[in-house]
N, C-alpha and C positions, 0 to 999 in steps of 0.2 A: 638481467636474468629473465628468461622467457618462461612462461607458464605453459606447460604442455598437458593437454588432456590425455588421459590414459588411452592406449591404443584400442581402436574398435568402438569408441563411444560417440562417434560423430552422429549416429542416428538418434542420440538422446535429445538433440536440440529441438525444442518445440517452438523456439522463437519464430515469429512470422506465420505461425499456423493460422490459416484463415478458417475460423470456426463458423463463418457465415455460410459456408458451402458444405453440404453433407458429404460424407465419404462415398466413394463410388460403389462400395459393396452394400448389399441390402440386408445383411444379417449381422447381429452383434458378435463380437469376439470377446470371450471371457478369459481373462488372465487370472490364474489362481496361484498365489505365492505362499509358500510355507517353508518351514525349517523343521526343527525338532518337534515331534508330535504331529507332523503333517499327514502321515499316512492314515491315521485314524480319522482325521478331519476330512480327508479326501473320501474315505469310505462312507462316512455319514452324509456327505454332500451328494455324491452320485447315487447312492442307494435310495435317496428320497426325491430324486428327479422323477416326475411323472413319465409314464411310458411314452415314448416318441418325442419327448421334449428335446432330447439330444440332437434331433434332426433339424431343430430350429436355430441351433447355436453351434459355434466352434469353441473349443476349449484349449488353452495352452497352460500347462502346469510347469511352474518354475519352483523347483524344490532344491534346497541346498544339498548338494551331493559331494561325497568324498571323491576328489579327482583321481585317486589311485585305485579305485575299485569299480568293477562293472556293476552298473545299477540294474536292479530287478524291478524297478518301479513300473515299467511298461506292463509286465506280466501281472503284477499285483493289482494295478488299477483296472486292468481288463476284467478282473473278477467282479468289479462293482458296477459296470455299465455295459449297455448294449452298443454304445458307440465304438468305433474302431480306434484303438489306442496304439499309437506308433511313436517312435523316437522322432524328434524334430530333425529335419535335414535341411541343409543349406539350399535355398532357392525354391523350396516346395511351396505351392500355393495353398493357403488355408481354405478348408472346405467345412461345411456343416456336417454334423454327424461324426466328427473326428475329435480325438483328444491327442494333442501333441505334447510330448514330454521332453524337457531339456536334457541333453546328454551330459555326463560328467565332464568337468574341465572345459566348459564352453560358456560363453555369454550368448544370449539369444535376443534378437530384435526382429521387428517386422517393418517392412516397407512395401508399399503398393500391394498389400495383401499377401506378400511372400515372406517366409521366415529366412533369417540370415544368422549364421553361426560365426562367432569370432573367438579367437583365443583370448583369454583374460590376460591382463597386464601382469598379473602375478599368480603363481600356482597356489600359494598359500596366503594366509593372513586375511585381511578384511576383503570380502567379496560381496558385491551388491547386485546379483543377477536379477532380482525382482525389480529394483529401481530401474535398471537398464531396460528391461522389457516393458514395464509400465510406461516409461517416458516415450518409447518408440510407438507403443500401442496408441497412446493419446494422440500423437502426431499423425499417425496413419489412419485412425478410425474415427476420431472426433467423438460425436455423441454416441456412436455405436461401440465405444470402448467401455468395457466393464472390468473393474479391478476388484478382486476379493483377497483379503489378507486373512490367513489362517494361523494356526499355532506356530510358534517359533520364538527364538530368543533374538535379542538385538532390535534393530530398527529398520531392517531392509524392507523396502516397499513404501515407506513413509513419504519420501521425496517423490516417488513415481505417482502415488495416488493424487498428489497435488496437481500434477500435469493432467491426469485424467479428469479431475474436476474442472480445471481451466478449459479443457476442450469440451465440456458439457456432458461427460460420461457419468457413469454410476460407480459408487464405491460402497462395498459391503465389507464388514469386518466381523470376525468371530468374537462372540462374547468372551471376555477374559476368563470368566468362571468355568466355561466349558473347554478351554484350551489347556492342553497338557503343559504348555509353556506360553506365558501370557505377554512376553516382552514385545513382540511384533504387534499384536492387537492393541496393547495399551499405547504404544508409540503412535500408531495410526489414529487412534481415537483422540489423542492429545492435539491433533491438528485442527479439530472442530470442523473438518470437511467431510466426515463420514455420513453417508445417507442412512444406512441401516447397521445396527449392531445386533447380530443374531447368532444363534447356535447353527452349526452347519446343516442340521436336519430341518431348519426352518427357512432356509434361504431360497428354496426353489420357487415358491409362489411369488415372492417379491421380484426375483430375478426374471421370471417369465413375464409377469405383468409389465415390467419396465421394458424388456427387450421387444415385446410385441408392439407396444406403443411406439418405441423408438424406431423400429423398423418401418412402421407405417408413416412416420414423419410427424410433423408438428401437430399437437393437439389443439392449437389455436389456429383458427382459420386465417389465411392471408388477408381476408377482408377486414381483419381487426384494425388495419390502418385506415380504412375508409369508413367503416361503420361508426356512426356517432355514438350509439349506445355502448359498443365495445370500447371506444375511446374513453367514454365516461367511466367504465369499469377500471380501465388502466389508471385514470387520474385518481380514482378512489383508492387504488392500491398505493399510488405515490403518496397520497395524503396519510394513509395509515402508517407508512414507513416514516414519514416526516414526524408524525405525532409520537411514535414510540421510540425512534432512534435519534431524532433531531437532525437528520440528514435528508437532503432533497435530491432524489435521483431522476427528477423529471428532465434534467438537462443532459442525462446520459443518452447514448444512442438508443433510439426506440427499439431497433432490431435486437440489440444486446439485452436490454432489460426484458423484452418480451420472451427472448430465449431462456432467460433465467426463470421467468415465471413458468414457462412451459415445462422446464425441467422439474420444478417443484410439483407441478400438476401431475406429471407422469409418475413421480414418486408416490403421490397420493391417489393415483388412478382416477384423476378428475379430468373430464373432457371439456367442461364448460367454464369459461372465465368467471361467470357469475357465481358458480359454485365455489371456485377458488377464493373469490373475494369474500364470500360468506365464511369460509374456513378461517381466513385471516382476521375477520372481524370478531370471531369467537375464540380464537386461539393465539394469544400473544406469543407463544413459543414458536409458532410457524412464522410470525413476522420476524422474529429473531433469526430463524433459519434462513429465510429469504434474504435478510440483510447480510448474513454471512456469505450466502451464495453470490450476491451482488458485489461483495468486496473481494472475491477470489481474484488473486493476481499472483501467478506463480513467479517466484524470483529465485535466483541462485547466485552464488559467487561467480563473478566474471562471466556472466551470461553473454554469449557472443564474444569469446576471448579475443578475436581479431580486432573488435571495436575498442576494447580496453587497451590492447597493445598499441593501437593508433594513438590513444590519449597519452600513453606513457612515452611514446617516441616523439610526438610532435607538440603536444600541448603542455603537459605537466612540467617538463624541464624549462619551457619558456616562462611559465608562471613563476617558477622558483627563481630563475636567473634574474627576472625583471622585478622581483618582489621588493617592495619598500618595507624596510624593517619596522616602520612605525605602525603598520597595520597588518593583521593576519590575512592570509589567502582565504577567501570566503567562498564556500561551495554550498549549494542547496540541492537536496535530493527530495523533491516532492513525490508523494506516493511511494515511500520507502519500504512499505510492508514490514517484514521482520528484520530488516537491516542489512541484508547481504550486499546490496549494491553500494550502500554507504561505506561499509567496511572494505569493500573491494577498492573503492576510490582511495580510502585512507591507506591501504596497503601500497597502492601505486605511488602515492606521495612519499611514503616512508622509503620505498625502494629508490625513488629518484633522488631524494635528499642524500641517501647514502652514496649513490653513484656520483653525484655532483659535489659531495663533501660540503654541503651547505645546509645548515639547520634553519628552518623558518617555522613560524607558527601557522598552522592550518586549522581552520574552523569549518567543520562540515555540519550544516543544519539538515537533519533528516526528519521528514514530517509525513504524517498519514492520518486519515480520519479514523482508522481502526485502533481503538485504545488497547485492545489485547495484543495486536501486532506490535505496537510501540512498546508495550511492557516486555514482550519477548526480546525485542531488539535491544532494549536497555540492559537486559540481563547478559546478552552476549554469549549465550550458551547454545551450541548447535550439535546436532547428532553427528555421529561418525560418517554419515552419508556424504558430508561435504567434501570428503576426500575424492569424490568423483569429479569435483570442479576445481580443486586446489592441488598444486604440486606439493610434494613432500617438503620442499624448501619453504614454501609459503606457509604451510601448516606449522612447521617447526619454529619459524621466526615470529609468527603472529598469534599463535594459539597455544594453550596449555591442554594437554590430553589428560582428561580426568574420567576414569572409568569408561563409559560408552559415549562420552561427549568431548567436544572441543570447546574450550572457553577462551574468549577474546582476551589477549593480554592487555594489561592496564595502559601501556603506552599507546596502543591502538584505540582503546575505548575512549581515552581522553581527547581524541581528535574529533569525536562525533557528539553532537548534542541532539537528542531525540525529543520530539514534541508532537503532541496531538494537534493537528492543524487541518482545516478544511481549505483546500486550494481554491475552491470556488467562492467561498464566503469570507474567508479571513484575509487580512492584508498580506502581501508578499514580503519576503525578506528583500534586502536591497544592497546596493554596492557590491554585487557578487562578481566573482571572477569566472565561475562556472556553474551552470545549472544542468543537472543530469535528470531529465524527466523522460524516462524510457518506458514505452508501452503503457502509458496512461491516456494519452490523447486519443488513442484508437477506440477507447470506450466512451468518449464524450461526443456530444452532438456538434455539428458544424458551428452552431451559434456559440457554444462555449469555447470551442477551439479558437474562434475569431476573437474572443475576449482574452484568452490566456496567452496566446502568442505575443500580442503587443505588451501584455503584462510582463512576460519574461524579458522582452526587450527593455522595458522600463526598469526592471530589477537589476539588470546587468550593468556593470561598469562599461565605459567605452572600451571596445576591444575584447569584452568578455565572451565566453563561449557557451553555446547551447548544444546539448547532447541528447538526441532523441532516439527512439527505437527505430529499427530498420524498416518497420511497416508504417512509419509516420513521416510527415513532411511539413513544410511551411505554408503550403497552400497559397493564398493571396498575399502573404506577408513576406515573400521572397526578397522584396526590396529592403527589408530591415536588416538582413543578414548577408554575409558573404559565405558561400559554401566552401568549407574546408575539405570535406570528404563526402561525396554524394552517396556512396554505397552505405556508409555507416552513419549517415545523417548527423554530421558534425558541422556546426555553423558558428560564425563569429559575428558579433554585433558590429554594425557600422553606423556612423552618424550618431546623432543624439536621439533620445527617446521621442517617438511620435505618438505615444499612448495618450489618447485624448481624455481618458478617465483620470480619476485621482484615487489615491488609496482610500479616501473617505467614502467612496461609493460602496466599499465592502460592508460598511456598517448600515447602509440603507436597507429597508425591507425590500424583498425581491421585486415587489410590484412597482417600486419607485426607482429602481436602479436604472441609470442611463449608461449603456455599454457602448463599446466601440463599434458595434455593428448595427446600431440603430440609426435611422435617417437623421435624427437631430444631431447625433454625434458627427455624422458625415458632414453636416453643414458647417461644423466648426472649422474644418480644414479649408473651406472655400475662402479665397482671398478677398473678403469683404470686411474690412477692419471694423466698421461701425456695427455691422451685424454680429461679428464675433464678440465685441465688447458687450453688446446688448445681451447675447446669450449667456456670456460668462457672468454678468451681473445677475441675471435671472436665476441661473443655477446656484450661484453663491447664496442668494437670498432664500430660494425655495428648497434647495436640496442638500445644502451643506450643513451639517449639524454644528451646534455651537462649539467653538474651540478657542484656545489661546496658544500663543507662542511664548516659550520660556527659555532662559539661558541656563548655563550649567549650575547657577546658584539658585535656581527655582524662581527667579525674578520674572514677572510677566512683562513682556515687551509689546504684545499686541493682543487685542480681544476681538473676536468675531462672533456675532450672534448674541442671543440672550443667554448669559451664563448664570443668571441669578439663582436658579434652582440648585446650582452646584457650588458657587463661590459667593462670598458676601464680604463687604468691607469689615475690617477689624476695628475694635474699639481702641482709642488712644492714638498713638502716632500712626500716621497713614503708612500703609505698606502694600506693595504689590507682590509680595511673596506668595507663591501658589499654595504652599502648605499652610501658611497663616490664614489665607483667605478661604481655604477649603472648608466646607461645612462638616459638622461632626459626622463621623462615619466614613469620611473620604480621605482623611489625612494619611493614615498608614498605607492605604491602598495606593494612593497617588505616589507616595514616596517609593513604594516597592516597584511600581510600574516604571517610573522615571529612571530609577536605578537600573532596572533590567534593560530598558531600551538603550540607555547610555552605555552600559557595559557590553552589550552584544552588537551595538550599532544596528539594531534591527527593531521592527515594530513589536510592541508588547501590548496586550489587551486583556481585559477582564470583563466577562459577561455575567449578566444577571445579578449585579450588585444591588442590595437593598439599601435605600437611602431615605431617611426620614427628614422632612422639612415641616416643622410645626406639627400639626395633627395629621398631615398627609404622609403617605408612604409610597414611594415610587421605585420601579426597577429600572436600572440604567446600565448601559455599556460604556466602558471607558477605554480609550486606546491612546497610546503614545507613539509618535513616529519621529525618528530623526529627520531633520531637514536635510534634503539631498542636494542643495544648491552648491555650485562650485566655489564661489568666493570664500576666502578665508574668514570673512566677517560672519558667514553663516555657520561656520563649524561649531558644533556643540549645541546648536539650537534645537528645540524639540517642539512639535505640535502635540497638544493635549486636547483630545476630542471627546465630547460628551454626547450621549444619545439616550433619550427616553425610550423605554421599551414597554409595550403593553404585556402584562403577565399572560394574557390569554392568547397572544399571537407570537410572542418571541420564540424563535427556534432554539434559543439557548436555555430554555426552561429545564431545570434539573429533572423534573418528572412528576407525574401525578401523585406519587407517594411522598415527595419531599415537601416538608412544611417550610413556609417562609422563614420561621425562626431558625430552622436547621440550616438554611442557606446562609443566613446572617452569621451563624456561628462558624460555618465553614470559611466564609469570606474573611472573617476577623482572624481566624487561626492562620489562614494563609498569609494575610497581610503582616501579622506579627512575626511569622516565620521569616518572611522576606526582610522585614525591618531589622530584626536581630541579626540576620545573616549579613546585611549590609554593614552593620557595626563591626561584626567579626572580620569581614574582608578588609575594612578600612584599617583596623588594628594590625592586621597581618600582611598588609600590602608590601612591606619591606622584606618579607621572608620569601625567597624564591622557592624554597622547598615546599612550602605550604600552598603555593599558587596552584600546583597540579591537583592538590586535594580539593581546592575550592572549585575546580571544574566539576568534581563529583557532587559537591554541594549544589552547584548550578543545575546539574542534571536532576538532582533530587527535588529542587524547587520547581523545575519544569514539570516533574511528575505531580507534585502537589497542586500546581496551578491547573494542570490538565484534569485532575480529579475534581477540583472545585468547579471547573467549567462544565 
């Protein structure tokens, strides 16, 4: 079954948009979307524009119109403005001082500054003309795209405003209280991507301030990259983000982060980076807003449909046919955002299994650093707008239509495990058949890309596949993969992993990590055995945290480093059982982590655990990794790694308002939940019907762990 996009929607695709280059036109284009109650909102908006302001901008009005009646909107809006109001025509070039109004029974888009009309795929039913225009506006105008959502029912415009934000544009929404119908404004506000929520008569000042700055270009001087003081300001901003959110953006592309800073500065009419730093220091809400801006990543179901069809035709049937029934097919989607890409892959696997008449277990790990995005993905509830990207067959087979939403069916939901996870700092999943990391690397610095690409190679099984975005590539690591499709950036792992780091370096403080692109790491690959052994011994001694290797029965087989703060000999008969040797306060947590790592065949970790040893109290991180060696003798073995963390420096600190005793209660509650869940699963392991329900318990436990972290 092929998934076909509705006719005339090709212009919506924003994939590959190069937002590093400003659009050719030097004036902003404002798209105003409205439905029921829109005429009154249009009147209040245009009558409060200052005289002459219409000559600085171009306006495109997208109003839901009855396809069977001639619209009078052109004549009505002309009464409110000195700008020239005309119906939008195919091929007309957009000019300032003009208001273009969508005609009935058409979809409207923009490309190269010219408007284009297309017949909608259906005359009646769900129509999303605002989403269609906003997506094309973002692709065509970049930072000069401005989207305004006014009164209306439903959710049209919500998907499109995400594209505008990704392109660096401005989004304004009418306050629900002033809208005759508040469905569209509330839907837009729920995305957390809106810059201003204002009454229509209050929008003009903010709109003009932004448009004038955006038309002039960057508020931050290009010299910011060379000026030491400016670079210090940037580092201070990164530090503020780290302190408040726990996430380090210093490894992201400097041009991308500076552009996000600039956009927030324009919103606040700030021209000096020093002033913006001061605003951040005194306004935690602005730090959160900047954090949300940095996380913006537009996603959709089957983005670049041809790329997904390539997976379905060439890769997924092969994975299913060659599948070993003993283990599930394992897929990882890092940077999954709100889950659309992960569910798209699940849909493809379901369709291929139906076509091949072969049922296999598929386990898709979908991760992101955005806790709110993960929460939405877990819910599996999406607006009706997803019909732009999904065929009616796929909607019917995989979703339940409830009011104005589509809800993911249980059979699809159970294929995906969502978890909060930092790709840069946390251990990778392993023994994977497919990694789909699309449109994430483009935001990261070359240094981080050089670390992550070998890490992906390490995480894949031999012959596993790597699926990147069409604006991404392998760079200097082309020798690690065979190119399956150059256009859609699909690669297959070849050889054994040459990743010179280990999963342990994830737990090291940033200052002490040794990554694949450092000169020391390069020395490891040089064919000098004695030097290699010397370096390995040095790294094991100085940089590897204490750890033990255990078998499936928790028996310790090997000890590395000083484990005394975490483990101690038991009284009576000698025992090397991990749980018996664990100090008080660690037993339940270790049991839960080991169970989770064994169950998922994936790393499991716990940050910020409070452990008391005598009169001392320390904060530690604990991680459990399955041993990935090939021999049968290694199967079932696990690394258990311990790391002391300074409360003042750990990035995993819960926050300034969280008391240590609260952290202890949270950790204890989580560990008990995991422990009791393990007992339940053991008692019900023989019942096939309840195994599917246990997947939901697993997802719940992932959520609890994420909340505790």
